[in-house]
C-alpha positions, -999 to 999 in steps of 0.1 A, spaced: 239 69 281 231 71 244 205 49 227 218 25 200 206 32 165 177 12 152 183 -20 132 170 -15 96 176 -51 85 151 -70 106 124 -73 79 128 -89 45 127 -63 17 98 -62 -7 106 -59 -44 104 -23 -57 93 -14 -91 106 22 -91 132 27 -64 155 6 -42 155 3 -4 168 34 13 197 28 38 195 43 73 219 73 78 255 62 83 272 71 116 301 95 117 334 81 107 367 87 125 395 82 101 423 95 122 452 71 125 446 52 157 476 34 172 489 31 207 526 32 216 540 14 186 570 21 163 572 6 128 602 2 106 590 -5 71 610 -27 48 596 -19 13 608 -51 -3 633 -77 5 664 -61 21 652 -25 16 661 3 39 639 9 70 620 41 77 606 51 111 569 60 114 552 79 142 516 71 146 495 94 168 466 82 189 433 99 183 396 98 183 371 121 166 345 138 187 310 124 182 285 147 167 249 139 175 237 159 145 254 134 122 228 108 129 200 130 115 216 140 82 195 136 51 199 104 32 207 104 -5 178 105 -30 166 72 -44 183 63 -77 163 47 -104 161 9 -106 177 -10 -134 157 -43 -136 166 -73 -157 154 -109 -160 181 -135 -152 184 -173 -156 163 -196 -178 126 -191 -185 127 -157 -168 120 -172 -133 142 -146 -116 147 -109 -120 172 -85 -105 171 -48 -95 206 -35 -101 221 -4 -84 223 24 -109 248 46 -92 277 22 -90 268 2 -120 303 -10 -132 303 7 -166 334 -1 -188 357 27 -195 390 33 -214 424 33 -197 420 70 -189 386 64 -171 364 77 -199 332 57 -200 326 37 -232 293 36 -251 271 6 -244 282 -26 -262 317 -13 -270 343 -42 -271 372 -43 -248 406 -31 -261 427 -59 -277 454 -75 -256 489 -63 -263 517 -86 -276 497 -118 -273 517 -148 -286 499 -181 -284 530 -203 -279 548 -179 -255 559 -198 -224 577 -168 -208 597 -170 -186 602 -206 -195 619 -215 -228 594 -241 -238 565 -262 -226 586 -290 -212 605 -266 -190 572 -252 -177 558 -287 -170 589 -297 -152 586 -266 -129 549 -273 -124 556 -310 -115 584 -303 -91 570 -272 -74 533 -275 -75 522 -311 -80 550 -330 -62 560 -300 -39 595 -313 -37 618 -298 -11 648 -278 -23 674 -305 -14 655 -332 -33 651 -309 -63 689 -305 -64 695 -342 -61 670 -350 -89 685 -324 -112 721 -338 -105 710 -373 -114 692 -359 -145 723 -340 -155 745 -371 -152 724 -389 -177 727 -361 -203 764 -355 -201 772 -379 -229 747 -362 -251 761 -327 -245 729 -316 -230 716 -305 -196 683 -305 -176 660 -275 -177 673 -261 -144 707 -262 -127 693 -264 -91 664 -253 -70 676 -217 -69 676 -216 -107 640 -230 -107 628 -204 -81 645 -175 -100 628 -184 -132 594 -186 -115 601 -153 -98 611 -136 -131 577 -142 -147 558 -111 -157 527 -130 -145 542 -137 -111 526 -131 -78 527 -99 -58 561 -95 -40 564 -97 -3 575 -69 20 581 -67 57 581 -42 86 591 -45 122 572 -33 152 584 -23 187 569 -9 218 573 29 221 552 38 251 557 47 287 582 26 307 575 27 344 598 -4 346 616 -23 319 599 -55 307 616 -80 283 588 -76 256 593 -38 255 628 -42 239 618 -69 214 611 -62 177 583 -81 159 584 -88 122 553 -86 100 553 -98 64 528 -85 39 519 -81 3 503 -50 -12 466 -58 -10 458 -34 -38 480 -53 -62 465 -86 -50 430 -73 -56 441 -61 -91 452 -97 -98 419 -111 -88 399 -86 -108 421 -93 -139 417 -131 -136 400 -142 -169 387 -174 -154 364 -154 -132 347 -136 -161 314 -155 -158 316 -156 -120 319 -120 -110 294 -92 -102 301 -57 -113 273 -40 -93 251 -46 -63 217 -61 -70 186 -75 -53 173 -108 -67 136 -118 -67 115 -147 -80 90 -137 -106 64 -159 -89 54 -141 -57 82 -114 -60 101 -131 -32 136 -121 -25 165 -145 -24 202 -142 -14 231 -161 -29 264 -144 -38 278 -115 -18 267 -86 -40 231 -96 -36 231 -86 1 220 -53 15 254 -43 28 269 -39 -7 238 -20 -18 239 3 12 276 10 8 270 18 -29 242 43 -18 267 60 5 295 61 -21 272 74 -48 266 106 -29 299 117 -44 291 124 -81 327 116 -91 321 79 -81 290 73 -103 295 46 -129 323 29 -108 325 -7 -97 323 -12 -59 350 -37 -48 344 -50 -12 376 -64 2 368 -95 24 394 -102 51 401 -132 73 427 -142 98 433 -174 118 462 -188 137 475 -222 125 501 -248 136 523 -265 110 541 -290 133 541 -303 168 571 -300 191 594 -281 168 602 -246 179 582 -217 166 554 -236 149 526 -211 150 517 -187 122 491 -160 119 481 -156 82 459 -128 70 437 -135 40 419 -114 15 392 -119 -12 368 -97 -30 330 -97 -27 325 -94 -65 335 -130 -72 308 -157 -66 307 -178 -35 316 -210 -54 349 -194 -65 357 -184 -29 349 -219 -16 369 -237 -44 406 -244 -41 415 -216 -65 430 -181 -62 398 -164 -50 413 -162 -15 449 -150 -12 473 -147 18 483 -110 21 502 -111 54 517 -129 83 509 -111 115 533 -110 145 525 -130 177 544 -113 206 555 -136 233 571 -130 267 580 -147 299 553 -164 320 559 -137 346 548 -109 323 524 -127 299 492 -118 318 501 -82 327 475 -57 314 502 -36 296 515 -66 276 481 -78 267 471 -43 256 502 -40 235 497 -74 219 461 -65 209 468 -30 196 498 -44 177 473 -66 158 451 -36 149 481 -14 140 495 -41 117 462 -45 99 459 -8 94 494 -6 79 489 -36 56 456 -23 43 469 13 39 475 11 1 437 5 -4 427 37 14 430 63 -14 409 41 -36 381 41 -10 371 76 -18 386 83 -53 380 59 -81 410 43 -99 410 25 -133 416 -12 -132 416 -38 -160 392 -68 -154 393 -104 -166 368 -97 -194 393 -73 -210 375 -41 -200 388 -13 -179 365 0 -151 367 26 -124 367 10 -90 360 21 -54 373 -1 -26 357 -7 7 365 -29 37 340 -58 36 331 -87 60 358 -101 82 359 -139 86 370 -149 121 361 -173 149 348 -160 183 382 -155 199 393 -134 169 360 -115 169 366 -105 205 400 -91 194 387 -74 163 357 -58 181 378 -46 211 353 -62 235 356 -83 267 353 -121 263 318 -136 268 302 -105 254 287 -104 219 306 -85 192 275 -79 171 249 -66 197 247 -48 230 231 -76 249 245 -80 285 268 -110 289 246 -124 317 216 -127 294 229 -127 258 196 -139 243 176 -109 255 163 -86 228 191 -62 220 200 -37 192 232 -40 172 266 -26 183 279 1 161 311 21 159 291 53 165 276 40 197 309 26 210 327 59 205 300 78 223 302 55 253 340 58 254 336 96 256 310 95 284 320 66 307 350 55 326 371 26 313 362 4 343 325 9 338 328 3 301 345 -30 308 319 -42 334 287 -28 321 292 -28 283 320 -53 276 341 -26 259 379 -24 261 383 14 260 421 14 256 420 -3 222 412 13 189 400 -10 160 419 -8 127 386 0 110 387 35 125 414 43 99 391 37 70 359 53 56 326 35 59 340 8 81 322 -5 112 339 -36 126 308 -47 145 287 -48 113 316 -63 93 320 -95 114 306 -123 93 287 -154 104 310 -184 110 292 -217 104 322 -238 114 331 -224 148 297 -210 158 274 -239 148 294 -270 141 322 -268 167 303 -245 190 266 -252 194 268 -288 182 300 -303 195 310 -281 225 275 -275 238 249 -301 229 271 -332 227 287 -322 260 253 -316 276 241 -350 265 269 -367 284 264 -345 314 227 -353 313 234 -391 313 258 -388 342 234 -364 360 204 -388 358 221 -422 359 247 -439 380 282 -438 367 281 -474 356 248 -470 337 259 -437 321 291 -453 309 271 -482 295 248 -459 276 277 -438 263 294 -470 251 261 -480 233 259 -446 216 295 -452 204 285 -486 190 255 -471 173 277 -445 156 302 -472 146 274 -494 131 263 -468 106 266 -481 70 291 -466 46 282 -437 24 300 -415 -1 318 -386 16 309 -399 51 337 -403 76 334 -435 96 339 -437 133 350 -473 142 353 -464 179 323 -440 180 330 -405 191 357 -415 216 387 -397 202 408 -370 218 418 -346 191 387 -332 172 389 -315 139 362 -295 121 357 -324 97 352 -348 126 324 -326 139 308 -322 105 308 -360 100 294 -367 135 265 -343 129 254 -365 101 249 -396 122 246 -385 159 208 -379 161 196 -415 156 224 -428 179 210 -410 210 173 -416 204 160 -440 229 187 -431 255 176 -394 260 142 -376 265 123 -366 234 130 -329 240 168 -336 237 162 -353 204 141 -324 192 167 -299 203 193 -317 182 169 -318 152 162 -281 155 199 -272 156 207 -295 127 179 -280 106 192 -246 114 228 -255 104 217 -271 71 193 -243 62 219 -215 67 245 -236 47 223 -236 16 237 -221 -16 206 -200 -21 185 -186 7 150 -174 0 125 -155 21 108 -188 28 142 -202 39 145 -173 63 112 -182 78 123 -218 82 156 -206 98 137 -185 123 113 -215 130 143 -238 136 159 -213 160 126 -209 179 123 -247 182 159 -250 194 154 -223 221 122 -241 232 136 -277 234 170 -268 248 153 -258 280 153 -294 291 190 -291 298 183 -263 322 153 -278 339 172 -311 346 201 -292 361 226 -300 334 234 -263 329 222 -231 345 221 -205 317 224 -202 279 245 -170 278 271 -186 254 284 -163 228 288 -189 200 253 -203 206 239 -167 209 253 -159 175 225 -180 159 202 -150 167 222 -129 142 221 -152 112 189 -139 96 201 -103 97 236 -113 85 221 -132 56 202 -101 45 234 -81 48 260 -105 33 239 -131 15 245 -169 18 269 -176 47 286 -205 30 307 -179 11 321 -164 43 328 -193 66 361 -198 84 364 -232 68 375 -213 37 405 -197 54 413 -229 73 415 -248 40 437 -221 26 463 -228 54 475 -258 34 486 -238 4 496 -206 22 514 -220 52 518 -257 55 531 -266 21 557 -237 20 568 -248 55 573 -283 44 595 -271 15 615 -248 38 646 -256 59 626 -249 91 651 -221 98 634 -187 97 606 -205 80 582 -175 80 606 -155 58 611 -185 36 574 -191 32 569 -154 23 598 -155 -1 587 -187 -18 578 -182 -55 543 -188 -67 537 -208 -99 499 -205 -100 498 -171 -118 524 -183 -143 503 -214 -149 472 -193 -155 490 -174 -182 504 -205 -199 491 -207 -235 477 -243 -235 467 -245 -198 442 -217 -194 410 -232 -178 377 -223 -195 353 -209 -169 321 -229 -162 288 -213 -173 267 -195 -147 246 -219 -127 208 -216 -132 183 -220 -104 181 -256 -91 152 -278 -100 129 -290 -72 128 -326 -84 152 -346 -106 143 -363 -139 162 -387 -161 187 -369 -184 202 -378 -217 239 -387 -219 261 -357 -211 290 -344 -230 325 -361 -226 335 -365 -190 348 -333 -174 379 -332 -151 372 -348 -117 389 -342 -84 388 -372 -62 377 -365 -26 376 -401 -15 369 -435 -31 332 -427 -33 331 -390 -42 345 -367 -69 343 -330 -74 331 -324 -110 344 -291 -126 322 -296 -157 292 -274 -167 261 -272 -146 234 -297 -155 203 -297 -133 192 -332 -142 209 -361 -125 227 -386 -148 236 -421 -137 260 -444 -156 275 -478 -150 312 -483 -142 335 -484 -172 347 -520 -166 323 -550 -162 333 -578 -139 335 -604 -167 340 -640 -156 344 -629 -120 306 -625 -118 275 -642 -134 272 -638 -172 236 -650 -176 204 -642 -158 199 -677 -143 235 -676 -130 229 -641 -115 197 -654 -99 217 -681 -83 245 -657 -72 220 -633 -56 197 -660 -43 167 -645 -61 150 -674 -79 124 -650 -94 150 -629 -112 142 -642 -148 105 -633 -142 115 -599 -130 136 -593 -161 107 -603 -183 84 -579 -166 110 -552 -168 114 -557 -206 76 -555 -210 75 -522 -192 104 -508 -213 88 -520 -245 53 -508 -235 58 -476 -214 22 -464 -218 6 -496 -206 -14 -485 -175 -13 -520 -158 9 -528 -129 38 -550 -142 30 -577 -117 -6 -579 -130 6 -588 -165 7 -625 -173 42 -638 -178 31 -653 -211 28 -618 -225 63 -607 -214 94 -613 -235 121 -637 -225 158 -629 -225 182 -659 -226 213 -641 -236 245 -628 -220 247 -600 -194 275 -578 -181 276 -573 -143 291 -542 -127 302 -536 -91 293 -499 -92 276 -470 -109 281 -432 -106 256 -404 -103 264 -369 -115 241 -343 -100 239 -306 -91 247 -301 -54 260 -265 -50 255 -264 -12 280 -293 -8 316 -297 -17 313 -295 -55 329 -282 -87 328 -246 -99 294 -253 -116 280 -270 -85 284 -305 -99 296 -336 -80 299 -373 -88 292 -400 -62 298 -437 -67 271 -462 -57 285 -496 -47 269 -530 -52 296 -557 -49 299 -590 -31 334 -583 -17 343 -547 -10 380 -543 -4 381 -582 -4 366 -581 31 328 -578 31 298 -572 8 286 -537 2 252 -528 -11 244 -491 -11 209 -476 -11 195 -452 -37 167 -427 -42 145 -438 -71 125 -412 -89 89 -424 -90 69 -391 -96 87 -359 -106 55 -339 -100 56 -344 -62 79 -326 -38 107 -343 -18 101 -378 -5 66 -379 -18 80 -384 -53 110 -406 -43 113 -441 -31 142 -458 -14 158 -491 -25 189 -512 -18 209 -521 -48 220 -558 -50 238 -555 -83 242 -535 -115 241 -552 -149 234 -545 -186 222 -565 -216 213 -559 -252 179 -567 -265 167 -560 -301 197 -538 -307 193 -516 -276 214 -517 -245 196 -517 -212 216 -506 -181 198 -519 -150 199 -525 -113 185 -553 -92 170 -537 -61 150 -545 -30 124 -519 -22 120 -502 12 85 -491 21 77 -459 39 64 -464 74 41 -433 73 29 -406 50 52 -379 66 85 -376 84 90 -386 120 80 -357 143 110 -360 166 139 -366 142 124 -349 111 135 -379 90 113 -403 70 112 -439 82 113 -469 59 113 -507 64 123 -535 41 95 -543 16 78 -577 15 53 -592 -9 20 -607 1 37 -641 6 62 -626 30 91 -628 5 114 -598 -1 102 -573 -27 128 -573 -54 126 -555 -88 147 -546 -118 148 -509 -127 165 -489 -154 193 -468 -139 178 -437 -155 152 -438 -127 179 -436 -100 186 -401 -87 215 -406 -64 227 -426 -33 206 -427 -2 219 -433 34 198 -452 59 205 -453 97 188 -479 119 160 -470 142 178 -484 173 150 -479 198 158 -484 235 177 -517 231 214 -519 235 234 -529 204 253 -561 202 291 -557 201 292 -583 173 272 -562 149 294 -546 122 286 -516 100 283 -538 69 255 -557 85 235 -525 90 211 -528 61 202 -564 69 199 -564 107 171 -540 116 133 -537 110 132 -500 104 155 -472 92 157 -434 91 163 -419 56 193 -398 67 185 -363 53 216 -351 72 240 -373 51 248 -341 31 232 -308 22 218 -321 -10 200 -350 8 186 -324 32 171 -305 3 154 -335 -13 145 -359 16 120 -336 32 
């Protein structure tokens, strides 16, 4: 048997002054059309004539000499400093360097401006007659998503009100509206369809052999052209591969896709052809995932295929914009139960998937070897070379894509009985050689290869499906290793080591602990604990944030440490920027996880760890080096796209032949992008994040916000590294206290007037070295005037690893009100910046906010917060949970330690979870009692990714 090629991405690359990293020689590429027993009738457009296509099966002979061919010579490095203060520099690829050219492909001199746009009219609303007509269409079709019948009813009512005025509404009915949208020159790429039928050997007739299967698709080349031409991506697109380093220590870091080794290695291979030099490499990222739009209504499953490009930045791909587009709906063959499990049907169904992908992607193939000229969003033309990039898929889909047997790894050749053994990567080259030398049955049993299937990537140059499969945080880590594995093992452990009654009692207490966690912005609450039947990805993500403290005290320390290690791994790989130091932390977390998970095997809970999704953790470091930060390639991106691509068109449809209706539905987004007054200005490129926050001056006027929940907004404004906190717009007026003595009485803090005097002294004498409590009250100013009390404040801060705006900004609301939702008091906790020179929790303190207020003294307004301090229990985080522990602060006379602070010292909200210990929780305790009922708390660094980055 052949030996797999060596992995050349195990070690982090050192910066190179004169030459880039050399790729290992590429394996041979079989580009013969590879399809098994399938006929296709292609409908080039809606209602067009069909043509038959014969697709011949074939594989190219493997040539051992191909592996030893000479690599291309090293091109020169083009190095540039990037970002503020020259803290980073990039080595750019000089072969495929994205040089602008004219419409004929002739390169322009450096600095040449782009050609002017033709026929630009600033008030042109084509195809709409005016702005009001466009806004009506946008409201009905995009914002309200009104079904066709309701559109007709509304327009009829509207028309009846205009009859006496000899006028009429903008559209006659829904068909008129759809036709106008479709007629736009800026409209979306049109849909086409083809049908597929079995055309193989018939030893006996089966029902599925006579069926025809319809596939809808859009020309991916035109979809990619639209993405490249989008002007809102101008500041969020990379024209050439690069490697990024910090100037301090020359340490490499990975962020957006083009910073990974895969794009660089592909560019090296392409640049061997002199005709491609100067071009822009455009990797086409794919993803597919079945989805359900309704329950119990006929054919409710759909199989969308999505596409993006690797040039746009990860924040664009993650945002709800047009960086990911649906390019197809794949067929899902079904048959009778009698024939559903027959090998011939299962093989046909799988090969149909690959043949459909090959057909849909065919328009891109000529441009994978010969450059074509395309206009970009910055106005310039460039020569582009396409390539098939990473494929986003969950494990079941990866098995189908890689043509392997279930329970084997699609990325490496490890045996399924011991997946975590050291093993080299799978490659197309290695698989093809095995197929030539071994019998299909041996390949199935010994190598996990389905020899009868041919992957769609065999039809395209430089495409290896095993390397292309991207990491999938959602299904591999969150739904897989955390929910399906560790959480299940904990319950099995409890039932294995305790009686049924005791185990049930402990599980009930874990549920009560989860339900008792205090509210927090963006945190989903679990009133009944984790006892619900239908899990979603969001449920699993939310439970990860609060589960660890809930099990501590009920399970052995090694179980707690195993959870901590997995959580650390998940949060590290989800970072927006991953450095060489981050990779070391990732590898350390994985090592700890493998060490501590052994308790589940030694206690008899499980017998082995050969679990493909859990095994995938071993490939993350290599995949990060190849594809950069995994948060730009997660299946949560395609799952979120289901709403716009499938579910909303389905809701607008008549449910009859809904797939054709969804494909035929017009798209208003490209029209809106071209509207003269509604073009969105792109956010500026985000600089590197600061390690510790500092108070910031007031920002520019508030940018547009997208509300996620009542406590959290996405902020699409520009990137600002410093946190900014401001009080709510509306004070409570007479509903709350209006003087300090009245507020002291309301909060039951008799010393509040003294605290305000000391606060004023500190504000007026910022350089006084004395502790404010050592200053005699006689030296402190008095304030007898009015105050304004507020129930909340908001913090705007940079959190690109979390759900945030294009510039990485988000806004969270910090509550401090006596009656939240007219039911119970809510007093959130905050991080207070006490020493910006120290890292993490060493420079931060935690406090609970009792109220926000402002007052004016000597002509200056002071926005403040009344807080109670929490003291750190130790000088470091807890060894088992990895979280800092705090307890309510008390003064020497055993009274609570209150203070008044300026809101500029607040960074953002903090989340605390009680240290429950081994005691069982009272059923009477509610989540809004959480911050008052316990002696110690964990500072929850898993509350979100930003908290993980600062609360270390």
